C-alpha positions, -999 to 999 in steps of 0.1 A, spaced: -88 -318 -381 -92 -339 -415 -94 -314 -448 -132 -319 -453 -137 -314 -418 -110 -280 -427 -136 -271 -458 -168 -273 -439 -158 -251 -410 -139 -227 -433 -175 -223 -456 -192 -219 -422 -168 -188 -411 -171 -172 -442 -213 -166 -440 -203 -156 -404 -187 -124 -400 -185 -118 -365 -174 -154 -362 -147 -156 -390 -129 -126 -371 -128 -140 -336 -122 -177 -350 -89 -152 -371 -82 -145 -334 -78 -180 -322 -64 -194 -349 -36 -168 -351 -25 -171 -311 -30 -210 -321 -7 -210 -349 16 -189 -325 20 -207 -300 20 -242 -311 35 -242 -340 72 -247 -337 61 -285 -324 56 -292 -360 82 -303 -382 84 -287 -416 87 -307 -446 114 -329 -466 99 -326 -500 75 -304 -519 60 -313 -556 62 -273 -567 46 -279 -603 35 -280 -629 0 -274 -620 -24 -301 -648 9 -322 -648 -3 -357 -625 9 -335 -589 -20 -349 -577 -19 -382 -584 22 -385 -573 16 -376 -540 -13 -395 -538 10 -422 -543 34 -409 -521 14 -405 -490 3 -439 -496 44 -455 -486 44 -461 -451 78 -434 -439 59 -404 -455 34 -391 -432 10 -370 -448 2 -334 -439 -31 -318 -437 -43 -314 -473 -18 -314 -505 -14 -281 -513 -11 -254 -489 3 -224 -507 25 -208 -483 55 -199 -508 33 -179 -525 -5 -166 -511 1 -172 -478 38 -160 -473 25 -135 -445 7 -156 -422 43 -166 -408 65 -202 -410 37 -211 -372 3 -213 -393 28 -232 -423 43 -254 -399 8 -265 -384 -1 -284 -420 24 -306 -406 30 -336 -383 38 -325 -346 76 -341 -339 58 -365 -309 37 -379 -342 70 -380 -361 84 -400 -331 62 -423 -325 59 -435 -359 93 -441 -362 101 -457 -335 67 -480 -340 83 -482 -384 122 -484 -366 129 -463 -398 128 -429 -405 98 -407 -418 91 -378 -436 63 -355 -451 54 -329 -477 31 -311 -499 24 -306 -535 15 -271 -541 21 -268 -584 20 -227 -582 49 -224 -572 67 -232 -597 62 -201 -609 55 -177 -583 83 -154 -589 89 -152 -552 88 -192 -541 121 -199 -550 141 -175 -524 111 -181 -495 119 -219 -504 156 -220 -500 151 -192 -467 133 -215 -449 140 -252 -464 177 -251 -478 183 -287 -478 147 -297 -492 140 -321 -517 120 -302 -549 104 -329 -574 89 -309 -603 67 -325 -632 68 -308 -667 36 -320 -693 38 -309 -729 29 -272 -725 0 -275 -754 -16 -306 -737 -10 -284 -701 -17 -254 -714 -51 -271 -731 -62 -291 -697 -59 -262 -679 -80 -242 -701 -104 -271 -697 -103 -272 -661 -110 -234 -658 -142 -237 -679 -152 -268 -658 -149 -245 -628 -165 -221 -645 -137 -192 -645 -139 -194 -681 -163 -181 -711 -139 -177 -742 -129 -205 -763 -93 -215 -759 -88 -200 -795 -97 -168 -782 -76 -174 -743 -46 -178 -758 -54 -151 -785 -63 -123 -752 -42 -140 -729 -10 -113 -730 -38 -82 -719 -51 -107 -695 -26 -117 -672 2 -88 -684 -7 -67 -652 -10 -89 -624 24 -106 -640 42 -77 -639 26 -66 -603 41 -104 -588 73 -99 -596 74 -65 -585 53 -65 -552 61 -99 -531 30 -88 -512 6 -92 -540 -14 -116 -555 -29 -124 -584 -57 -154 -584 -63 -141 -625 -31 -148 -632 -34 -186 -622 -67 -192 -635 -55 -172 -667 -19 -182 -679 -27 -210 -701 0 -205 -722 29 -185 -700 28 -216 -671 42 -235 -700 73 -217 -707 89 -240 -684 127 -234 -692 124 -200 -676 109 -208 -640 135 -234 -637 160 -208 -644 147 -191 -607 144 -223 -590 183 -233 -605 192 -200 -589 190 -206 -552 189 -247 -553 214 -271 -573 202 -294 -593 210 -330 -579 185 -314 -554 153 -311 -579 143 -340 -592 122 -333 -628 100 -359 -643 81 -365 -676 42 -363 -668 34 -388 -699 63 -407 -682 46 -412 -647 12 -417 -669 26 -444 -690 46 -466 -661 34 -448 -630 53 -479 -607 90 -468 -624 85 -437 -615 70 -440 -583 102 -456 -576 122 -432 -589 111 -403 -565 110 -433 -536 152 -438 -547 157 -395 -548 136 -395 -510 163 -423 -499 126 -440 -490 131 -481 -494 110 -494 -526 74 -499 -512 43 -517 -533 8 -499 -538 -22 -513 -545 -30 -487 -572 -16 -462 -591 -53 -446 -601 -46 -413 -621 -63 -386 -603 -83 -352 -612 -83 -371 -644 -108 -350 -671 -126 -359 -702 -128 -337 -728 -132 -326 -766 -101 -326 -784 -84 -298 -793 -85 -282 -825 -55 -298 -850 -47 -264 -858 -42 -247 -827 -20 -278 -816 3 -272 -838 2 -230 -839 4 -235 -802 36 -267 -810 56 -240 -834 47 -214 -804 64 -234 -777 85 -251 -803 118 -219 -791 114 -224 -750 114 -264 -748 149 -265 -767 162 -236 -748 145 -265 -718 160 -293 -730 195 -271 -738 193 -260 -699 183 -299 -682 204 -317 -709 173 -341 -719 153 -340 -749 115 -350 -737 107 -355 -770 75 -333 -775 79 -327 -807 73 -363 -815 39 -372 -797 
């Protein structure tokens, strides 16, 4: 079923409670009985949010050897984990479909998804490792100042934020601290509020990557600089193909996806955030043995 059809049906069901309850029971039965016929992903783009994950995913699914699933973001390893592995499998191609495409193309095919909330979620690394120990992980890291401001602008345009950017970052700790602690302590707790309001927190990449590196070796994680994807998309695309052991492939367009136009951040606010992120960035550079050069941009 196409993603747009799923959304339309979902919106309809939410307005019809009895029908929704029946549909959930039918869906649970279908997932449990058919899930094993679907494959699991070979790669995950785990973040960061507002860092080019949608663009990269859209580029990848244009490759003939990449079979897209149903939608880019599944939210299984953070929000929907309790629904079980067969629910997750249902978002990906069937084993027969993969075999048929591979026979047709005479080459190996893969599939994957991109849920940028995975990077931060405290329990995602362990969950992914237990189910997909050999999965290839892709991380896009954007200058945390730009990422935080882009994140804020997205929430404003979605109607989820009424404060100014300066007010939001000043109050961020008070707004999300309880949610952050609950998520860390309770595997079953999930906070949409945290992901909507964590403008600065989610830019502390070094803390998030350390959690993933407790479970996965560095050579299983491809860490990319978002600004490189924006400036040299073809080069980064080929780098990702190489990481995924896919043959090089030309695509028609490297048009950016989900790019928004908005007013520039105030110079004094940028300077404040640059100073704030500086120690976290330096720790990141040491961890990865790579200088992203954000302080020079």
